[in-house]
One Martini backbone bead per residue (centre of mass of N, CA, C, O) as a GRO file, in nm:
protein
   76
    1MET     BB    1   0.094   0.037   0.025
    2GLU     BB    2   0.041   0.366  -0.042
    3THR     BB    3   0.186   0.673   0.070
    4LEU     BB    4   0.136   1.002   0.186
    5ASP     BB    5   0.312   1.303   0.225
    6LEU     BB    6   0.136   1.536   0.420
    7ARG     BB    7   0.206   1.850   0.447
    8THR     BB    8   0.198   2.097   0.654
    9GLY     BB    9   0.174   2.405   0.544
   10ARG     BB   10   0.349   2.622   0.362
   11ILE     BB   11   0.394   2.633   0.018
   12GLN     BB   12   0.657   2.694  -0.175
   13SER     BB   13   0.716   2.834  -0.458
   14ARG     BB   14   0.921   2.759  -0.766
   15ALA     BB   15   0.875   2.979  -0.984
   16GLU     BB   16   1.117   3.185  -0.889
   17ASP     BB   17   1.360   2.956  -0.951
   18THR     BB   18   1.367   3.011  -1.240
   19SER     BB   19   1.551   3.062  -1.498
   20ALA     BB   20   1.581   3.328  -1.739
   21ASN     BB   21   1.755   3.140  -1.961
   22ARG     BB   22   1.514   2.923  -1.940
   23THR     BB   23   1.326   2.658  -1.936
   24PRO     BB   24   1.155   2.447  -1.770
   25SER     BB   25   1.177   2.164  -1.625
   26ARG     BB   26   1.032   1.864  -1.569
   27GLU     BB   27   1.102   1.871  -1.263
   28GLU     BB   28   0.987   2.145  -1.199
   29ILE     BB   29   0.700   2.085  -1.291
   30ARG     BB   30   0.650   1.838  -1.118
   31PHE     BB   31   0.692   1.978  -0.846
   32ARG     BB   32   0.470   2.201  -0.879
   33ALA     BB   33   0.233   2.004  -0.935
   34TYR     BB   34   0.253   1.874  -0.650
   35GLU     BB   35   0.200   2.129  -0.489
   36ILE     BB   36  -0.080   2.176  -0.609
   37TYR     BB   37  -0.201   1.909  -0.514
   38LEU     BB   38  -0.162   1.971  -0.212
   39GLU     BB   39  -0.324   2.242  -0.213
   40ARG     BB   40  -0.593   2.057  -0.293
   41GLY     BB   41  -0.559   1.794  -0.086
   42GLY     BB   42  -0.472   1.532  -0.264
   43LEU     BB   43  -0.671   1.504  -0.504
   44PRO     BB   44  -0.766   1.330  -0.754
   45GLY     BB   45  -0.805   1.425  -1.128
   46ASN     BB   46  -0.592   1.692  -1.190
   47GLU     BB   47  -0.312   1.651  -1.333
   48LEU     BB   48  -0.320   1.816  -1.592
   49ASP     BB   49  -0.387   2.090  -1.457
   50ASP     BB   50  -0.140   2.099  -1.281
   51TRP     BB   51   0.073   2.096  -1.504
   52LEU     BB   52  -0.027   2.349  -1.663
   53GLN     BB   53   0.005   2.539  -1.426
   54ALA     BB   54   0.303   2.498  -1.378
   55GLU     BB   55   0.402   2.597  -1.651
   56ARG     BB   56   0.288   2.878  -1.635
   57GLU     BB   57   0.422   2.982  -1.381
   58LEU     BB   58   0.718   2.930  -1.476
   59GLU     BB   59   0.712   3.092  -1.741
   60ARG     BB   60   0.622   3.367  -1.607
   61ALA     BB   61   0.885   3.401  -1.430
   62ALA     BB   62   1.009   3.420  -1.704
   63PRO     BB   63   1.120   3.607  -1.934
   64ALA     BB   64   1.068   3.695  -2.234
   65LYS     BB   65   1.174   3.551  -2.553
   66THR     BB   66   1.363   3.671  -2.850
   67ASN     BB   67   1.627   3.568  -3.003
   68GLY     BB   68   1.772   3.577  -2.701
   69PHE     BB   69   1.604   3.825  -2.612
   70SER     BB   70   1.490   4.033  -2.395
   71MET     BB   71   1.153   4.177  -2.326
   72LYS     BB   72   1.238   4.347  -2.112
   73ARG     BB   73   1.175   4.654  -1.991
   74GLU     BB   74   1.313   4.954  -1.954
   75SER     BB   75   1.344   5.191  -1.737
   76GLN     BB   76   1.319   5.568  -1.762
   0.00000   0.00000   0.00000
C-alpha cells in the first residue's frame, strides 16, 4: 500500500526559482505540479490541470525571450 506524505503548512512556490535564461525543466514542472496537488488537498483527478498550471506559472516567472534577447522593458 502506498502512502502519501502530506505536509501541513505553507508550501513555497518554486516558480520564482526558474532561471531567466531557460525554460523550466520537466523536474521543475513535476515538482510544482505536485505542490499544486498538495495545495488542493491531495485529491486525485486533476493531474493534467496541475501540470499545465505549473508550466504556466514557471514560464511566467521567466521573462519572455525572442531570438535570445529578453523582452523585458527597461525603465526610463
